[in-house]
C-alpha positions as CSV (number, residue, x, y, z in Angstrom):
1,X,25.4,7.4,46.2
2,X,27.0,6.6,49.6
3,X,30.2,8.3,48.5
4,X,28.4,11.4,47.5
5,X,26.5,11.5,50.8
6,X,29.8,11.1,52.7
7,X,31.5,13.9,50.8
8,X,28.5,16.2,51.4
9,X,28.4,15.3,55.1
10,X,32.1,16.1,55.5
11,X,31.7,19.5,53.7
12,X,28.8,20.4,55.9
13,X,30.7,19.5,59.1
14,X,33.7,21.4,57.9
15,X,31.5,24.5,57.3
16,X,30.1,24.2,60.8
17,X,33.5,23.9,62.3
18,X,34.9,26.9,60.4
19,X,31.8,28.9,61.4
20,X,32.2,28.0,65.1
21,X,35.9,28.8,65.1
22,X,35.3,32.2,63.5
23,X,32.6,33.0,66.1
24,X,34.9,32.0,68.9
25,X,37.7,34.2,67.6
26,X,35.3,37.1,67.3
27,X,34.3,36.7,70.9
28,X,37.9,36.5,72.0
29,X,38.9,39.5,69.8
30,X,36.0,41.6,71.1
31,X,37.4,41.3,74.6
32,X,40.8,42.7,73.3
33,X,39.4,45.8,71.8
34,X,37.5,46.9,68.6
35,X,40.6,47.7,66.4
36,X,42.3,44.5,67.2
37,X,39.1,42.6,66.7
38,X,38.6,44.1,63.3
39,X,42.2,43.3,62.3
40,X,41.9,39.7,63.4
41,X,38.5,39.3,61.8
42,X,39.9,40.6,58.5
43,X,42.9,38.3,58.7
44,X,40.7,35.3,59.3
45,X,38.3,36.2,56.5
46,X,41.2,36.7,54.1
47,X,42.7,33.3,54.9
48,X,39.3,31.7,54.5
49,X,39.1,33.2,51.0
50,X,42.3,31.2,50.1
51,X,40.8,28.1,51.7
52,X,37.6,28.5,49.7
53,X,39.6,29.1,46.5
54,X,41.3,25.7,46.8
55,X,38.1,23.9,47.9
56,X,36.2,25.6,45.0
57,X,38.5,24.5,42.2
58,X,39.2,21.2,43.9
59,X,35.4,20.5,43.8
60,X,35.2,21.5,40.2
61,X,38.1,19.2,39.2
62,X,36.7,16.3,41.2
63,X,33.2,16.8,39.8
64,X,34.5,16.8,36.2
65,X,36.7,13.7,36.8
66,X,33.9,11.8,38.5
67,X,31.1,12.7,36.0
68,X,32.8,13.3,32.7
69,X,31.6,10.0,31.0
70,X,28.0,10.7,32.2
71,X,28.0,14.4,31.1
72,X,29.5,14.1,27.7
73,X,28.0,11.5,25.4
74,X,30.1,10.4,22.4
75,X,29.2,12.4,19.3
76,X,28.2,9.8,16.7
77,X,27.3,12.0,13.8
78,X,29.3,14.1,11.5
79,X,27.7,17.4,12.5
80,X,27.9,16.3,16.2
81,X,31.6,16.5,15.9
82,X,31.3,20.1,14.5
83,X,29.1,21.1,17.4
84,X,31.5,19.6,19.9
85,X,34.4,21.4,18.4
86,X,32.6,24.7,18.7
87,X,31.6,23.9,22.2
88,X,35.1,22.9,23.2
89,X,36.7,26.0,21.7
90,X,34.2,28.3,23.5
91,X,34.7,26.4,26.7
92,X,38.4,26.8,26.5
93,X,38.3,30.6,26.2
94,X,35.6,31.0,28.9
95,X,37.4,28.6,31.2
96,X,40.6,30.6,31.0
97,X,38.8,33.8,31.9
98,X,36.8,32.0,34.6
99,X,39.9,30.6,36.3
100,X,41.9,33.8,36.0
101,X,39.0,36.0,37.4
102,X,38.3,33.8,40.3
103,X,41.9,33.3,41.3
104,X,42.4,37.1,41.3
105,X,39.1,37.6,43.1
106,X,39.9,35.4,46.1
107,X,43.7,36.1,46.1
108,X,43.2,39.8,46.1
109,X,40.6,39.5,48.9
110,X,43.4,37.9,50.9
111,X,46.3,40.1,49.8
112,X,44.5,43.4,50.3
113,X,42.6,42.5,53.5
114,X,42.1,45.3,56.0
115,X,45.1,46.1,58.2
116,X,45.6,48.8,60.8
117,X,46.9,52.0,59.2
118,X,46.7,50.7,55.6
119,X,45.0,53.1,53.2
120,X,43.7,52.0,49.7
121,X,45.4,53.6,46.7
122,X,43.0,55.8,44.7
123,X,43.1,54.8,41.1
124,X,40.2,56.3,39.3
125,X,40.8,55.4,35.6
126,X,43.1,54.1,33.0
127,X,42.0,54.7,29.4
128,X,44.6,52.5,27.8
129,X,43.7,49.5,30.1
130,X,40.0,50.0,29.4
131,X,40.6,50.1,25.7
132,X,42.5,46.8,25.8
133,X,39.9,44.9,27.9
134,X,37.2,46.1,25.5
135,X,39.1,45.3,22.2
136,X,40.5,41.9,23.2
137,X,37.1,40.4,24.3
138,X,35.4,41.9,21.3
139,X,38.0,40.1,19.0
140,X,37.6,36.8,20.8
141,X,33.8,36.9,20.8
142,X,33.8,37.8,17.1
143,X,36.0,34.8,16.3
144,X,33.8,32.5,18.3
145,X,30.6,33.8,16.6
146,X,32.1,33.5,13.1
147,X,33.3,29.9,13.8
148,X,29.9,29.0,15.3
149,X,28.0,30.5,12.4
150,X,30.2,28.6,9.9
151,X,29.3,25.3,11.6
152,X,25.6,26.4,12.0
153,X,25.3,27.0,8.2
154,X,26.9,23.7,7.5
155,X,24.4,21.9,9.8
156,X,21.3,23.7,8.6
157,X,22.3,23.7,4.9
158,X,20.7,21.6,2.2
159,X,21.0,17.9,2.6
160,X,23.0,15.9,0.0
161,X,21.0,14.7,-3.0
162,X,21.5,11.1,-2.1
163,X,20.2,11.4,1.4
164,X,17.7,8.8,2.6
165,X,14.4,9.9,4.1
166,X,12.9,9.0,7.5
167,X,9.6,10.5,8.6
168,X,9.1,10.8,12.3
169,X,5.7,11.9,13.7
170,X,5.0,12.4,17.4
171,X,1.7,11.9,19.2
172,X,0.7,11.5,22.8
173,X,2.5,9.3,23.7
174,X,4.6,7.5,21.1
175,X,6.5,8.1,17.9
176,X,5.4,6.9,14.4
177,X,8.2,6.2,11.9
178,X,7.7,5.8,8.2
179,X,10.2,4.9,5.5
180,X,9.9,5.2,1.7
181,X,10.0,1.9,-0.2
182,X,12.1,1.1,-3.2
183,X,11.1,4.2,-5.1
184,X,12.7,6.4,-2.4
185,X,9.6,8.6,-2.2
186,X,7.1,9.0,0.7
187,X,3.4,9.0,-0.2
188,X,1.3,12.0,0.5
189,X,-0.6,12.5,3.7
190,X,-3.9,14.2,4.5
191,X,-5.0,14.9,8.1
192,X,-8.7,14.1,7.2
193,X,-7.7,10.5,6.5
194,X,-6.3,9.8,10.0
195,X,-8.2,7.0,11.7
196,X,-7.4,4.0,14.0
197,X,-5.8,2.1,11.2
198,X,-4.3,4.8,9.0
199,X,-2.6,6.6,12.0
200,X,-0.7,9.0,9.7
201,X,-3.5,9.8,7.3
202,X,-1.5,8.5,4.3
203,X,-3.3,9.0,1.0
204,X,-3.0,5.6,-0.6
205,X,-4.4,7.0,-3.9
206,X,-0.9,8.3,-4.3
207,X,1.1,5.4,-5.9
208,X,4.3,6.5,-4.0
209,X,2.6,5.5,-0.8
210,X,2.0,1.8,-1.7
211,X,5.5,0.7,-0.8
212,X,6.1,2.8,2.3
213,X,6.6,0.9,5.5
214,X,6.3,1.8,9.2
215,X,8.4,0.5,12.0
216,X,8.6,0.7,15.8
217,X,12.4,1.4,15.7
218,X,14.8,3.5,13.6
219,X,17.6,2.2,11.5
220,X,20.3,4.4,10.0
221,X,23.1,3.3,7.6
222,X,26.5,4.3,8.9
223,X,28.3,7.0,6.8
224,X,25.1,7.7,4.7
225,X,23.2,11.0,5.0
226,X,19.6,10.8,6.2
227,X,16.9,13.5,6.3
228,X,14.5,13.5,9.2
229,X,11.1,14.8,8.2
230,X,9.5,15.7,11.5
231,X,5.9,16.4,12.4
232,X,3.3,16.1,15.2
233,X,-0.3,14.9,15.2
234,X,-1.4,16.7,18.3
235,X,0.8,18.9,20.6
236,X,4.4,20.1,20.3
237,X,6.9,17.4,20.8
238,X,10.7,17.4,20.4
239,X,12.9,14.9,18.6
240,X,15.9,14.5,20.9
241,X,18.8,12.2,19.8
242,X,21.7,13.1,22.2
243,X,24.4,11.0,20.7
244,X,23.7,12.5,17.2
245,X,23.4,16.0,18.6
246,X,19.9,16.4,17.3
247,X,17.1,18.4,19.0
248,X,14.3,19.5,16.7
249,X,10.7,20.5,17.4
250,X,7.8,18.4,16.1
251,X,5.1,21.0,15.6
252,X,1.5,20.2,14.4
253,X,0.9,21.6,11.0
254,X,4.4,22.9,10.5
255,X,6.9,20.3,9.2
256,X,10.5,20.6,10.3
257,X,13.6,18.8,8.9
258,X,17.0,17.9,10.0
259,X,19.8,15.9,8.2
260,X,22.7,14.0,9.7
261,X,25.3,11.5,8.9
262,X,25.8,8.7,11.5
263,X,29.5,7.9,12.0
264,X,29.6,5.0,14.4
265,X,27.5,1.8,14.3
266,X,25.7,0.4,17.2
267,X,28.1,-2.5,17.4
268,X,31.1,-0.1,17.4
269,X,29.5,1.8,20.3
270,X,28.9,-1.4,22.2
271,X,32.6,-2.3,21.9
272,X,33.7,1.2,22.8
273,X,31.4,1.5,25.9
274,X,31.8,-2.1,27.0
275,X,28.0,-2.3,27.2
276,X,26.6,-5.2,25.1
277,X,23.1,-3.8,25.5
278,X,23.9,-0.3,24.3
279,X,21.5,1.3,21.9
280,X,21.0,4.8,20.6
281,X,17.7,6.4,21.5
282,X,15.1,9.0,20.5
283,X,13.3,10.7,23.3
284,X,10.8,13.5,23.5
285,X,12.7,16.5,24.9
286,X,9.6,18.5,25.8
287,X,7.2,17.8,28.6
288,X,4.2,17.0,26.4
289,X,1.9,15.4,29.0
290,X,1.5,12.8,31.7
291,X,2.8,10.0,29.3
292,X,5.8,12.0,28.2
293,X,8.3,9.5,29.7
294,X,6.9,6.8,27.4
295,X,8.1,8.5,24.3
296,X,11.3,6.6,23.7
297,X,12.3,4.9,20.5
298,X,15.3,2.7,19.9
299,X,17.8,3.6,17.1
300,X,20.2,1.3,15.4
301,X,23.1,2.4,13.2
302,X,23.9,-0.5,10.9
303,X,26.6,-1.4,8.4
304,X,25.4,-1.3,4.8
305,X,24.9,-5.1,4.8
306,X,22.9,-5.0,8.1
307,X,20.8,-2.1,6.8
308,X,19.9,-3.8,3.5
309,X,19.1,-7.0,5.3
310,X,16.8,-5.1,7.7
311,X,15.0,-3.2,4.8
312,X,14.4,-6.5,3.0
313,X,12.5,-7.8,6.0
314,X,10.1,-4.9,6.1
315,X,6.6,-5.1,4.6
316,X,4.7,-2.1,3.3
317,X,2.0,-0.7,5.5
318,X,-0.4,-0.9,2.5
319,X,0.1,-4.6,2.2
320,X,-0.2,-5.4,5.9
321,X,-2.9,-3.0,7.0
322,X,-4.9,-1.6,4.0
323,X,-4.9,-4.3,1.3
324,X,-8.0,-6.4,1.5
325,X,-9.8,-4.1,3.9
326,X,-12.6,-1.6,3.3
327,X,-10.0,1.1,3.2
328,X,-8.5,-0.4,0.0
329,X,-11.9,0.0,-1.7
330,X,-12.1,3.6,-0.6
331,X,-8.7,4.5,-2.0
332,X,-9.3,2.5,-5.2
333,X,-12.5,4.6,-5.7
334,X,-10.5,7.8,-5.0
335,X,-7.9,6.7,-7.5
336,X,-10.4,6.1,-10.2
337,X,-12.5,9.1,-9.5
338,X,-10.2,11.9,-8.5
339,X,-6.4,12.1,-9.2
340,X,-4.2,13.0,-6.3
341,X,-3.8,16.8,-6.1
342,X,-1.0,18.4,-4.1
343,X,-3.3,21.3,-3.4
344,X,-5.7,19.1,-1.6
345,X,-3.2,17.5,0.7
346,X,-2.4,18.4,4.2
347,X,0.3,21.0,5.0
348,X,1.9,18.3,7.1
349,X,3.7,17.2,4.0
350,X,7.0,19.0,3.3
């Protein structure tokens, strides 16, 4: 922080000094005559363009060098690497154009600064030049778009058949996470069943719901595909997982999905970053209310053995919260009286 303030202070003082010098030169030149004053003013401004050119690119290089690790988080998912490759290729092309255009802009301002007796050359048009600077950018942009669409279709395509399911539901102001049990199927939900205990409105008349379990953290198995089934219980939230390059809206009444394949375990990232306390995280990327900042959830990427050991420790929500309570009798009656019908269930269920 102190280094940043020092650099800013130096730049501000340098700007003040340059401004004062230019004003002093203008006063001196005005005493010598209007033409000479204009020539000297143009000469000073032209040289300042060169100075600004070096300061401008020097500042960019320094900023990237100083903040690179903070700006670019390691992509820890398969599709995250695809996104980064598209981003890097696009950045490469745009950076080349950016540098070339700005170098020419400031250099030409210096080279063709006003001089006494110098007249600009009249060059109204060049059809061949205009054709090339239209065709070349069009080809480059087409290649970038095609490459981007190719990755986009891979990212948004159907998930593999063996993908595990994790349901993430947002509400003000926390996340609720549900995993299927050994059957690999999530039980149905119905919004009318939501209460203080059954926070997701799970219909326990559905046998598939009896082994589902809920956790206050997320665990992924490295190298295995996982489908996120995303929803909201109140307002629009957003599932943001920056290391996995995931950003998906959680919309009430409209389920959304996203699938990914984690590629680096939490332990590997701790070794890579040198931070023994490193964890992945899920954060709400939309300002959803005054408690928005509390919507953070810890994510662990485990080895297969670690993941299976964690799953074995989990108890079903039915066994811990519903069994033996008045709700169990309610769902038992429902099971005996009316079979579960998909047409009666909430549209929150994909």
